[in-house]
C-alpha positions in Angstrom: -20.4 10.6 20.8 -18.1 7.9 22.9 -16.5 5.9 20.1 -18.0 2.9 19.1 -16.6 0.2 16.7 -19.1 -2.7 15.0 -17.4 -5.6 13.8 -18.7 -8.2 11.9 -18.1 -11.0 8.8 -19.2 -8.4 6.6 -18.1 -5.5 7.9 -16.3 -3.0 10.3 -18.0 0.3 10.9 -16.4 2.8 13.8 -18.3 6.3 15.2 -16.9 9.2 16.8 -18.3 12.7 17.0 -14.8 13.5 14.9 -14.3 11.0 12.7 -16.1 8.0 11.5 -15.9 4.7 8.5 -17.6 2.5 7.1 -15.2 -0.9 6.0 -16.7 -3.0 3.6 -15.2 -7.0 4.2 -15.7 -8.4 1.3 -15.3 -5.7 -1.9 -13.1 -3.3 0.5 -15.2 -0.6 -0.7 -14.1 2.6 2.8 -15.3 5.9 3.4 -14.5 7.7 5.7 -15.4 10.9 7.3 -15.8 13.6 10.3 -17.8 15.5 12.4 -20.5 15.4 9.2 -20.2 13.4 5.9 -18.8 16.6 4.4 -16.0 16.9 6.7 -12.7 14.5 6.1 -10.7 14.3 9.2 -7.7 15.3 8.7 -6.1 11.8 10.5 -7.3 9.5 13.3 -6.2 9.9 16.8 -7.5 6.2 17.0 -4.7 4.2 15.6 -4.3 3.5 12.5 -7.3 2.2 9.7 -4.6 0.0 7.1 -1.0 -1.3 8.2 1.9 -2.5 5.9 4.0 -5.3 8.1 7.5 -6.6 7.1 7.3 -11.0 7.9 10.3 -11.0 5.7 13.5 -9.9 4.4 16.1 -10.9 2.5 15.5 -14.7 0.7 14.3 -13.8 -2.9 16.3 -15.6 -5.3 15.5 -12.3 -8.2 16.6 -10.1 -5.8 20.1 -9.1 -8.5 17.2 -8.9 -11.1 15.1 -6.4 -9.9 17.6 -3.1 -10.4 15.6 -0.3 -7.8 15.1 -2.8 -5.1 13.9 0.3 -2.4 14.9 -2.4 0.0 17.6 -3.6 -1.4 17.3 -7.0 -0.8 19.7 -10.1 -0.7 19.3 -13.9 -2.1 20.1 -15.1 1.4 20.7 -13.5 4.9 17.1 -14.5 5.4 15.2 -13.1 8.4 11.4 -13.4 9.2 9.0 -12.5 12.0 8.2 -16.3 13.7 4.8 -17.7 14.1 4.9 -16.3 18.3 6.4 -12.8 17.3 3.7 -12.4 14.6 0.4 -13.0 17.2 2.1 -10.5 20.1 2.4 -8.2 17.9 -0.6 -8.2 16.0 -2.2 -8.8 19.0 -1.5 -5.5 20.3 -3.6 -3.9 17.4 -6.8 -5.9 19.7 -10.2 -4.1 19.7 -8.0 -1.2 17.5 -9.8 0.3 14.0 -7.3 -1.7 11.8 -9.0 -3.4 9.0 -6.3 -4.4 6.5 -2.9 -5.4 7.1 -0.2 -5.6 4.0 2.3 -7.9 4.2 5.2 -7.3 3.6 7.0 -10.9 1.3 10.2 -12.0 -0.8 7.9 -14.5 -2.4 4.9 -16.5 -1.2 6.9 -19.7 0.0 9.8 -17.5 1.7 8.0 -17.6 5.1 6.8 -20.9 6.3 3.8 -19.9 8.3 2.6 -17.5 5.6 -0.9 -19.2 5.0 -1.6 -19.9 8.9 -0.7 -16.3 9.5 -3.3 -15.1 6.8 -5.5 -17.8 8.2 -5.2 -16.2 11.8 -5.4 -12.7 10.4 -8.6 -13.5 8.6 -10.1 -15.1 11.7 -10.0 -12.6 14.4 -11.3 -9.4 11.6 -9.3 -8.2 9.7 -8.3 -8.3 5.7 -5.2 -9.8 4.9 -3.3 -8.8 1.9 0.3 -9.3 0.6 2.2 -8.7 -2.8 4.5 -10.8 -4.7 5.8 -10.9 -7.9 5.1 -14.8 -8.6 8.5 -16.5 -8.4 7.1 -19.2 -6.4 3.8 -19.4 -6.9 2.7 -22.8 -8.0 -1.2 -23.0 -8.0 -1.7 -25.0 -4.5 -0.3 -23.0 -2.4 -1.8 -19.9 -5.1 -5.4 -21.6 -3.6 -4.8 -21.7 -0.4 -3.5 -18.0 0.1 -7.3 -17.3 -1.5 -8.8 -18.3 1.3 -8.5 -15.9 3.3 -7.3 -12.8 1.5 -9.1 -9.8 0.3 -7.1 -8.5 -1.8 -3.8 -8.8 -4.3 -1.1 -7.4 -6.3 1.2 -9.0 -8.2 4.5 -7.3 -9.2 5.6 -6.5 -13.4 9.5 -6.7 -14.1 10.7 -6.7 -17.3 13.6 -9.4 -16.9 9.8 -11.6 -17.1 6.5 -9.9 -17.0 5.1 -13.2 -18.4 6.0 -14.6 -14.3 3.7 -11.5 -13.5 0.4 -11.8 -15.8 0.2 -15.7 -15.6 0.6 -15.4 -12.0 -2.5 -12.7 -12.4 -4.3 -15.3 -14.4 -4.1 -18.1 -11.5 -5.4 -15.7 -8.3 -8.5 -14.5 -10.9 -8.9 -17.9 -11.3 -9.5 -18.1 -7.7 -11.6 -15.9 -7.6 -10.0 -13.0 -6.7 -11.8 -10.2 -7.7 -9.1 -7.6 -6.1 -6.6 -8.6 -8.4 -3.9 -5.4 -9.3 -0.2 -5.2 -11.1 2.4 -3.0 -9.2 4.1 -1.3 -11.4 7.4 0.7 -10.5 7.5 4.3 -13.0 10.5 6.1 -13.5 11.6 7.6 -16.8 14.3 4.8 -16.9 11.9 2.2 -18.0 8.6 4.8 -19.4 8.7 2.4 -22.3 8.0 -0.9 -20.4 5.3 0.9 -18.8 3.6 1.6 -21.9 4.2 -2.3 -23.4 2.3 -3.5 -19.8 -0.8 -0.5 -20.3 -0.9 -2.2 -23.7 -1.2 -5.5 -22.5 -3.8 -5.3 -20.2 -5.9 -3.8 -23.6 -5.0 -6.4 -25.1 -3.7 -9.8 -23.0 -6.2 -12.1 -21.8 -4.4 -13.5 -19.1 -5.1 -9.8 -17.7 -9.4 -9.8 -19.2 -10.8 -9.4 -15.3 -8.0 -7.2 -13.7 -9.3 -5.3 -10.9 -6.6 -2.8 -12.0 -2.9 -1.5 -12.6 -1.7 0.5 -10.1 0.9 3.2 -10.0 4.0 3.1 -7.6 6.0 6.1 -7.9 9.9 5.5 -7.4 11.7 6.4 -4.1 15.6 7.4 -4.3 15.7 4.5 -1.6 18.3 1.3 -1.0 19.6 0.1 -5.6 17.5 2.9 -6.6 19.2 5.8 -5.0 21.0 7.9 -7.7 20.3 5.7 -10.0 16.4 6.2 -11.6 14.2 9.3 -11.7 10.9 10.2 -11.4 9.0 11.0 -14.4 8.5 15.2 -15.1 5.4 16.6 -14.4 4.7 16.7 -18.3 5.5 12.7 -18.5 3.2 11.8 -16.0 0.4 13.8 -17.8 0.9 11.8 -21.4 0.4 8.5 -18.6 -2.5 9.5 -16.6 -3.8 10.9 -20.1 -3.4 7.7 -22.2 -4.5 5.4 -18.9 -7.7 7.7 -19.5 -8.3 7.4 -22.8 -7.7 4.1 -23.0 -10.5 3.1 -20.2 -7.5 1.1 -18.1 -8.4 -0.1 -14.9 -6.0 2.7 -13.3 -5.2 2.9 -8.8 -1.9 5.2 -7.8 0.3 5.1 -4.8 -1.0 8.4 -2.6 3.1 9.3 -3.6 1.7 10.5 -6.9 -1.2 13.0 -5.8 -0.1 15.9 -6.2 1.2 14.5 -10.0 -2.6 13.6 -11.0 -3.7 16.8 -8.9 -1.7 18.6 -11.8 -3.1 16.6 -14.3 -6.3 17.3 -13.5 -5.9 20.7 -12.8 -5.4 21.4 -17.1 -7.5 18.5 -17.9 -9.5 19.0 -20.6 -12.2 15.7 -19.0 -16.4 17.2 -18.2 -16.1 19.0 -14.3 -17.8 15.8 -13.2 -15.6 13.8 -14.0 -12.6 15.7 -12.7 -14.7 15.8 -9.6 -15.2 12.1 -9.1 -11.0 11.7 -9.8 -10.5 14.3 -6.9 -12.7 12.7 -5.0 -10.8 9.6 -5.2 -6.8 11.3 -4.4 -5.8 10.3 -0.5 -2.1 12.1 -0.3 0.3 10.6 2.2 -1.8 8.8 5.3 1.6 8.1 6.4 3.3 9.6 9.5 0.4 9.3 12.2 -2.6 10.0 10.0 -3.9 6.4 8.9 -2.0 3.9 8.1 1.6 2.5 10.2 4.5 -0.1 8.7 6.3 -2.6 11.5 9.5 -3.9 10.0 10.5 -7.8 11.2 12.0 -6.2 13.9 9.0 -5.0 15.5 9.7 -1.2 15.2 7.1 1.2 14.3 7.8 3.6 11.0 5.6 5.8 9.8 5.6 4.2 6.0 7.8 1.6 4.6 10.5 4.3 2.4 11.5 6.7 6.0 13.0 3.2 7.8 16.4 4.4 8.2 15.9 7.7 7.0 17.2 10.9 8.8 15.1 10.6 12.6 13.9 6.8 11.8 16.6 5.9 11.6 15.1 3.7 14.9 11.8 3.3 14.9 9.1 2.8 18.0 8.9 -0.5 20.0 5.6 -2.0 19.8 6.9 -5.9 20.1 7.1 -4.3 24.0 4.9 -1.9 24.4 1.8 -1.8 26.6 -0.8 0.2 24.4 -0.3 0.9 20.6 -2.4 4.3 20.8 -0.7 5.3 23.4 3.2 4.2 23.6 3.3 4.4 19.5 0.2 6.4 17.8 0.4 9.2 19.8 3.9 8.9 20.7 5.8 12.8 21.4 8.2 11.3 18.5 5.1 10.1 15.8 3.1 13.7 16.7 6.2 16.0 16.0 5.7 14.4 12.1 2.3 14.2 12.2 2.4 18.0 12.2 4.9 18.1 9.6 3.2 16.4 7.2 -0.2 18.2 8.2 1.9 21.6 7.8 3.0 20.5 4.1 -0.4 20.7 2.6 -0.5 22.4 -0.8 -3.7 24.9 -1.0 -5.6 22.5 -2.0 -4.9 19.8 0.8 -2.5 17.6 -1.2 0.1 17.1 1.7 4.4 16.3 0.3 6.2 13.6 1.3 8.3 15.2 4.1 11.0 12.2 3.1 12.0 12.6 -0.3 12.1 15.3 -3.0 9.2 13.6 -4.9 7.1 16.1 -5.3 6.4 18.6 -7.6 5.3 22.1 -6.9 
C-alpha cells in the first residue's frame, strides 16, 4: 500500500502496510498499529507523531525556587525562537504525520508571540499543547490560549501549590477538558507528592482535573547529584495509593518499567492489569515516535539528551532540506534508534539509554 494521510479538522489518519494510526483532534485519543491490529510497530519510518519544541530559554522569575530544574533555568538572559524562525522550522513538517506539538516555555508571557504561535499551529492542522507553572498566567491570556490548545499541564511546586491549583481551575473554567497537573517525583519531595494526591481528592479546584501526570527525575541540570529517584518498593506504594483511591493518573514514558514491575506483583484482576498494561508506552524517543527541537533549531532524541554524551550537538532542523531524510533517518539517529530498540527487557519495555534510571 502506498502511504496515505487523511487530515481534517476533526481527525488525522495514516495508512501504510506496516504502520498506521488514528488521531482524534478533539479528544487527543491516539491509536497505533502495524500490519494487523494486534501488531505494534517498533518505530515510525515516516517521522514523529509528536514534537516537543523549546520556544524559550530562561526568563523564569521562579528559577531560583525550583531546585531540581533540569534546564538549569535562569531569571534573566532570555533567548527565544522568533516568529520567522518558528515558521521556517514549522513548515519542515508540511505533509508529515505530525499530530501534536508540545511547546516549551518558561511562562505563558515569556514569548511575545506565543498566542500567535498557538493560533498558527492550530490553523495548520496540528494541535498545540504546553506546560506552565502559572506565575504570569492572568485570566485574559489563559482565555486567549484556550481558543487553540488541545491540552495543558500545570506544574505543581512546593513553594506555591496554590498557584498551580488556581491555574488549573482557570483552564477548566475555560472548558479545557485535558487539563493536567505535572508532578516531578523523587525521594526528596515524596511527602509533597502525597500532599498533592490528597488535594486532588478534596480540593474543589481540582474536581474536573483530567489527570495528575507523574514525571521521573532525571539527573540533569540542577537535579544532578542533589536529588534521587524512588526505590521500586516506594513506587509500588505510590501506584497502589493512586489506583486504590481512584486518582486520575498519567505518567511520562520514563516510568514505564516501574509501572510494569508494579503490575507484575499486583493483586488486581488479570483484566485490569491487561487494560493498564496496554496503555503503557516505554521510551518513544531516539527516532521511534517523538522528537525534540531546542531553541536554536537543533534536533535531539529528547529534551533530556541535549548536551549529553554524543548528543553534545544535535541535528540541524532549521537548515535541513527534508526533515525525514536529513534528520529522522540520519545515520547518527539510526544508530541510537537501534540502541534503544536493542535495550528492551524481555517484555519489550525499553530502557533509558542516556541515564541509569530504570530498575532491573
